[in-house]
C-alpha positions in Angstrom: 75.0 123.1 90.6 78.6 124.4 90.6 79.5 127.8 91.5 83.1 129.3 91.3 83.9 130.5 94.4 87.1 132.6 96.0 89.3 131.4 98.5 87.7 133.8 101.1 84.1 132.1 100.3 85.6 129.1 101.1 86.8 130.2 104.3 83.4 131.7 105.7 81.9 128.7 104.4 84.0 126.2 106.4 84.8 128.7 109.3 88.3 127.6 109.4 91.7 129.8 109.4 92.7 128.7 106.2 90.9 126.4 103.5 92.6 122.9 103.2 90.0 121.3 100.6 90.3 119.0 97.5 89.3 121.3 95.0 88.9 120.6 91.1 89.3 123.8 89.2 88.3 125.8 91.9 85.1 124.8 92.2 83.0 123.4 95.3 79.8 121.6 95.2 77.4 123.5 97.5 74.2 121.9 96.5 74.0 118.2 97.1 71.1 115.8 95.9 68.2 115.1 98.1 69.1 112.1 100.2 66.2 109.6 101.5 67.3 108.4 105.0 71.0 109.7 105.5 71.0 113.7 106.2 74.1 113.5 108.3 77.1 111.3 107.8 80.0 111.6 110.9 83.6 110.2 110.0 85.3 109.8 113.2 87.9 107.7 115.4 88.3 107.3 119.1 90.2 109.1 121.8 93.3 107.1 121.7 94.7 108.2 125.2 91.7 106.6 126.8 92.7 103.6 129.1 96.4 104.9 129.3 96.8 104.6 125.9 99.3 106.7 123.8 97.6 109.6 122.0 98.2 110.1 118.3 97.9 114.0 117.8 98.4 113.6 113.7 96.7 114.9 110.9 93.7 112.0 110.8 94.5 111.3 107.3 92.4 108.1 106.8 89.5 109.9 107.9 90.1 112.8 105.4 90.3 110.5 102.5 87.0 108.8 102.9 85.6 112.2 103.4 87.0 113.3 100.2 85.1 110.2 98.7 81.7 110.7 99.9 81.3 114.5 100.6 80.2 115.3 96.9 77.2 112.8 97.6 76.5 113.4 101.1 76.4 116.2 104.1 79.7 114.7 106.1 81.7 115.9 109.1 84.9 114.9 110.4 85.0 114.7 114.3 88.5 114.0 115.8 88.2 113.7 119.9 91.7 112.4 119.7 93.5 115.8 119.0 92.1 117.6 122.1 91.7 114.2 124.0 88.0 114.8 124.7 86.4 112.7 127.8 83.1 110.9 127.1 80.9 113.8 128.1 82.7 115.8 125.7 81.8 113.5 122.7 78.4 113.3 124.1 78.1 116.6 123.8 79.6 116.8 120.1 77.2 113.9 119.1 73.9 115.9 120.3 75.3 118.7 118.4 75.9 117.2 115.0 73.2 114.2 115.1 74.5 112.2 112.8 72.4 109.4 110.9 75.5 107.3 110.0 78.8 107.5 112.2 82.0 105.7 110.4 84.6 105.3 113.1 88.3 104.4 111.7 90.4 101.9 113.7 94.4 102.4 113.2 95.4 99.1 115.3 94.0 96.3 117.4 95.9 98.0 120.5 93.0 100.4 120.7 90.2 98.1 120.8 88.9 99.3 124.2 88.8 102.9 123.2 87.1 102.2 119.8 84.3 100.1 122.2 84.0 102.9 124.4 83.2 105.2 121.4 80.8 103.0 119.7 78.8 102.7 123.0 78.6 106.6 123.6 77.1 106.7 120.2 74.4 104.3 120.6 73.2 105.1 123.8 73.7 108.6 122.6 71.7 108.3 119.2 70.2 105.0 119.4 68.7 105.0 115.8 72.1 106.2 114.2 73.9 103.4 112.4 77.8 102.6 112.8 80.0 101.6 110.4 83.6 100.5 111.3 86.6 100.4 109.1 90.4 100.1 109.5 92.7 97.7 111.0 90.5 96.2 113.5 88.0 94.4 111.4 90.4 93.7 108.3 92.7 91.6 110.7 90.4 90.6 113.3 86.7 90.5 112.1 85.8 87.8 114.8 87.1 90.2 117.6 85.3 93.3 115.9 82.0 91.9 115.4 81.5 91.0 119.1 80.8 94.7 119.4 77.0 94.5 119.1 77.0 98.3 119.2 78.4 98.3 115.3 75.9 97.7 112.4 78.3 97.0 109.5 82.2 96.2 109.4 84.3 97.3 106.1 87.3 94.9 105.6 90.2 96.4 103.7 90.4 99.8 102.0 87.2 101.8 102.2 87.5 104.2 99.3 85.2 102.2 97.2 82.9 100.0 99.7 82.3 103.0 101.8 80.3 105.1 99.4 78.7 102.0 98.2 77.6 101.1 101.6 76.0 104.5 102.2 74.2 104.5 99.0 72.7 101.3 99.9 71.8 102.2 103.4 70.1 105.3 101.9 68.3 103.5 99.3 64.6 102.3 99.7 65.4 98.8 98.7 68.9 98.2 100.2 70.8 95.1 99.0 74.1 94.7 100.8 75.2 91.3 99.1 77.1 92.6 96.3 79.3 95.1 98.4 82.8 93.8 98.5 84.7 93.0 102.0 81.3 93.9 104.2 80.3 92.2 107.2 77.2 92.7 109.0 74.0 90.8 110.9 70.9 90.1 108.8 67.4 90.6 109.9 67.5 87.0 111.6 70.5 87.6 113.5 73.0 85.7 111.3 76.3 86.8 110.2 76.8 87.8 106.6 80.3 88.4 105.3 81.2 89.1 101.7 84.9 88.0 101.5 87.3 90.9 100.5 88.1 90.0 96.5 90.9 92.3 96.1 92.6 95.9 96.5 92.2 99.2 94.7 94.7 99.1 91.9 94.3 102.9 90.5 95.3 104.9 93.5 95.5 108.2 91.2 91.6 108.0 91.0 91.4 108.5 95.0 91.2 112.2 95.5 93.2 114.1 97.9 92.2 114.0 101.6 89.7 116.5 102.5 89.9 117.8 106.1 86.3 119.6 106.1 86.0 121.8 109.0 89.0 120.7 111.2 91.6 123.3 111.3 94.3 121.2 109.7 97.0 124.0 110.3 96.5 123.2 113.9 97.7 119.4 113.3 100.4 120.7 111.2 101.9 123.2 113.8 101.4 120.7 116.6 105.1 119.7 117.9 105.0 115.8 118.5 107.1 114.6 121.4 108.8 111.1 121.8 107.4 110.2 118.2 110.6 109.1 116.8 110.2 109.0 112.7 107.2 111.2 112.9 108.3 114.1 114.8 108.5 117.1 112.3 111.5 119.4 111.6 109.5 122.2 109.5 106.2 123.4 110.3 103.0 123.2 109.2 104.0 119.7 108.1 101.5 117.0 107.0 101.4 113.4 106.2 100.4 111.3 103.2 101.2 107.8 102.0 102.2 107.5 98.1 102.2 103.4 97.7 100.1 100.6 99.4 101.0 97.1 100.0 104.3 95.1 100.9 105.6 92.0 99.1 108.1 90.8 101.9 105.6 89.0 103.9 107.8 89.6 107.3 106.1 86.8 109.7 105.0 89.2 112.5 103.5 92.0 110.2 100.1 92.2 109.0 100.6 94.8 106.4 100.0 92.3 103.5 96.4 91.6 105.1 95.8 95.1 105.7 96.9 96.6 102.0 98.0 93.6 100.2 101.1 91.4 99.3 101.8 93.5 96.0 103.0 96.9 95.9 100.9 99.5 94.6 101.7 103.1 93.5 100.5 106.2 92.8 102.3 108.0 90.0 105.0 110.5 90.5 103.0 113.0 88.9 100.0 112.2 91.3 102.4 112.7 94.3 104.1 115.8 93.0 100.8 117.2 92.5 99.6 116.7 96.0 103.0 118.0 97.1 102.3 121.3 95.2 98.9 121.5 96.6 100.3 120.8 100.3 103.1 123.7 99.9 100.6 126.1 98.2 98.4 125.9 101.2 101.2 126.6 103.7 102.9 123.3 104.3 106.6 123.0 104.6 107.3 119.3 105.6 105.5 116.2 104.3 106.0 112.9 106.1 105.6 109.9 104.0 103.7 106.8 106.0 104.5 104.3 103.3 105.7 101.0 104.0 107.4 100.8 100.8 108.2 104.3 99.1 111.2 103.0 97.2 110.2 99.6 95.8 109.8 101.2 92.4 112.9 102.7 91.8 112.1 104.7 88.8 109.1 106.2 90.4 111.0 107.3 93.4 113.7 109.1 91.3 110.9 110.9 89.3 109.6 112.1 92.6 113.2 113.0 94.0 113.9 114.9 90.9 110.4 116.7 90.8 111.2 118.0 94.2 114.8 119.2 93.7 113.5 121.0 90.6 110.9 122.7 92.8 113.5 123.6 95.2 115.6 125.0 92.8 112.5 127.4 91.7 112.4 128.8 95.1 111.0 126.2 97.5 114.0 125.8 99.1 112.4 126.1 102.6 110.4 122.1 102.0 111.7 119.2 103.5 110.4 115.7 103.8 111.0 112.1 105.3 110.0 108.4 105.1 108.8 106.8 108.2 109.8 103.4 106.6 111.8 102.0 104.1 113.9 99.2 103.1 117.5 100.1 103.2 119.0 97.8 100.8 116.4 98.8 98.0 118.7 102.1 97.8 122.3 102.9 96.5 124.6 105.6 96.8 123.1 107.6 94.0 119.4 107.5 95.2 120.8 108.4 98.7 122.6 111.4 97.2 119.1 112.8 95.3 117.1 112.1 98.8 119.6 114.4 100.4 119.6 117.1 97.8 115.7 116.9 97.5 115.5 118.0 101.3 115.1 114.3 102.8 116.6 115.1 106.3 116.0 111.5 107.9 114.9 108.2 107.2 113.4 105.2 109.5 115.0 101.8 108.6 113.7 98.6 109.3 116.6 96.0 109.4 114.7 93.7 112.0 117.6 91.3 113.0 121.2 91.1 113.3 121.4 87.5 112.5 121.0 86.5 108.6 119.4 83.2 109.7 116.8 84.9 111.7 116.0 87.2 108.8 116.0 84.4 106.2 114.4 81.4 108.1 112.1 83.1 111.0 111.1 86.6 109.8 111.1 85.9 106.0 112.7 89.2 105.0 115.5 89.2 102.4 118.0 91.8 104.2 121.8 91.5 103.1 123.3 92.7 106.3 126.6 93.7 104.9 124.8 95.9 102.3 122.6 97.5 105.0 125.6 98.4 107.1 127.3 99.9 104.0 124.4 101.8 102.9 123.5 103.2 106.5 127.1 104.3 107.0 127.4 105.9 103.6 124.0 108.0 104.3 125.1 108.8 107.9 128.3 110.2 106.6 126.7 112.4 104.2 124.5 113.9 106.9 121.0 111.8 107.0 119.5 111.1 110.3 118.9 107.7 110.6 116.5 105.6 113.1 116.7 101.7 112.8 114.0 99.4 114.0 114.8 95.8 115.0 112.6 93.1 116.3 113.3 90.4 119.0 111.6 87.4 120.1 110.5 85.3 117.4 109.5 82.1 119.5 112.0 79.8 117.6 114.8 82.4 118.1 117.8 81.7 120.4 119.0 84.0 123.0 122.5 83.9 121.1 120.6 85.1 118.0 119.0 88.1 120.4 122.2 88.9 121.3 123.5 89.3 117.7 121.1 91.9 117.2 122.2 93.8 119.9 125.6 93.9 118.8 124.8 94.7 115.1 122.7 97.4 116.7 125.5 99.0 118.4 127.8 98.8 115.2 125.2 100.2 112.5 125.7 103.9 111.9 122.7 105.5 113.1 121.3 108.1 115.4 118.8 106.1 117.3 117.9 102.2 117.6 114.5 100.9 118.6 113.8 97.3 119.9 110.7 95.9 119.2 109.1 92.8 121.0 107.5 90.1 118.3 104.0 90.5 118.9 101.7 87.9 117.7 99.3 90.3 115.7 95.9 88.4 113.9 96.4 87.5 110.3 100.3 87.3 110.4 102.0 83.7 110.3 103.6 84.9 113.7 100.1 84.4 115.1 99.6 81.0 113.2 102.9 79.6 114.5 102.3 80.7 118.1 98.8 79.1 118.3 99.9 76.1 116.6 103.0 75.5 119.0 100.7 76.5 122.2 102.6 79.9 122.9 99.4 81.8 122.8 96.1 80.6 123.2 93.5 80.5 120.3 91.7 83.0 121.6 94.6 85.4 122.4 93.3 88.5 120.7 89.4 87.6 121.7 89.2 90.8 124.3 91.3 93.0 122.2 94.4 92.9 124.8 97.0 93.1 122.1 99.3 95.7 123.3 101.9 96.5 120.7 105.6 95.9 120.1 106.7 96.7 123.9 104.7 94.3 125.9 106.3 90.4 125.5 103.7 87.7 125.4 105.6 84.7 124.5 107.9 82.4 126.7 110.2 79.8 125.8 112.3 77.2 127.3 115.5 79.5 127.1 113.9 83.1 127.4 110.8 84.9 128.8 108.8 87.7 127.8 110.2 89.4 131.0 113.8 88.5 129.7 113.1 90.3 126.4 111.1 93.4 128.2 114.5 93.9 130.4 117.0 93.6 127.4 115.0 95.9 125.2 115.1 98.5 127.8 118.7 98.4 129.1 120.2 97.9 125.4 118.3 100.8 124.2 119.5 103.0 126.9 123.2 101.9 126.5 123.4 102.1 122.9 121.8 105.1 122.2 122.9 107.3 124.9 126.4 106.5 125.2 128.0 109.7 124.2 127.0 113.4 124.8 126.8 113.7 121.2 124.5 111.3 120.6 122.1 112.3 123.4 121.8 115.8 121.8 121.0 114.3 118.4 118.5 112.0 119.7 117.0 114.9 121.7 116.7 116.8 118.4 114.9 113.8 116.6 112.5 113.4 119.5 111.6 117.0 119.6 112.5 117.2 123.3 114.9 119.0 125.7 117.9 117.3 127.3 116.3 117.5 130.5 113.0 115.5 129.1 115.4 113.1 127.4 117.0 112.3 130.7 113.4 111.8 132.4 112.5 109.8 129.5 115.6 107.3 129.7 114.5 106.8 133.6 111.5 106.1 132.7 111.8 103.5 130.3 114.0 101.7 132.4 111.7 101.9 135.2 108.5 100.6 133.3 110.6 98.5 130.6 109.4 100.6 127.8 105.9 100.0 128.6 103.6 103.4 128.1 106.4 105.8 129.2 105.2 108.9 130.9 104.6 111.9 128.7 105.2 109.8 125.4 102.3 111.8 123.6 102.3 111.5 119.8 
């Protein structure tokens, strides 16, 4: 039964300060069909700050998408222990309060393996009969590692918007059949691993509902001022995040994006993106951070979005701003950059990767004409765009001189902040295959989830060591970025920190060679 309700009624029903829901024609389904086995579904993620890791106090966008896909059919609740850095006792208390029959736990990186297994253990110890579904990056890129966790009952490989609802329906059925669910791994009654291969990716992204954050106080996330988050530090509040495209056609050797979201770009339509922006703005949001890998691959779509935002600003939304966390600079031109600035885009993060053409072409596999990249960065920066540039050093076949080429290029490119990352052999990447084949790492390198992101070197060659890379990245980062007072002030603004915090950050980065710098809360 669909009942037309007012905004005040929604507020009372969900006990939040302001609703942030995916409504269709202002209708909310209040009565759900009777379920056989599943009375409550919890959608959650670990506390990422455990075990000395980084905290991610951002809107849990992937969890909200899954919630939007199943809330019409099941009684759901999103639980985010990361936002308030809940300890084990507090997590257990929440589990006992909600008492879910099924818990879906999302994973954003193999880096947080220990945090994830801690969470699954707490769930099983607290609610032994509760079924656990694990999805996200961990089972998608490192299924063998993920399936070592005996507390988990099912693993979803790839995108979950379709197979997560299908899995819940089968679990709830009196005669469940999991064999036809695409991209599902589980153990059968005989203890044998069953893996349904992932056959493809969702093509119609417009069919996915807008994220639904349920009872979470969404505006608390939007008003949280992130520090040290580089490209994810908001400038206008409340802010939110979204993704308008999936997939990456560039196949960089170190990147697992093609395994996670496919090697072909899939776009939401410009109309769908603008409709979501309208929805955000009408619910109080004043900045949107796009987490796309490739927002500008489809230029015509991007231009339609830019012009749509410009028109809305002319119609009274001059307080709206936005930015992209990652883009391919050479997909742009001067006209597009002008539209970006006119639409309120104030910052872009650019991944140039290397300052050596040969490394880009032969080792990384990324088409990046450096002269064009240099020109476009200079043009955008001169026009007032804040620019962050990412580089990756330490491919096993990269020479020390080629690494120095990247450092030299980083010192010349027009930007506000450069970051040097160390090439990490992530599962399901070409770099991982090369490192295993050539003996730079052991085949069971990722067996215990010790992969630690792009700051801790793991590869040693005859001409440079992992320690060399860590020292280089920390000290050249400091030398290039903070060479003038003007740059220091601009970087403090980008990072959302004071000048005193900036100086402390520099000291700690040099001291710890960039590994889990103190107070680096996201």
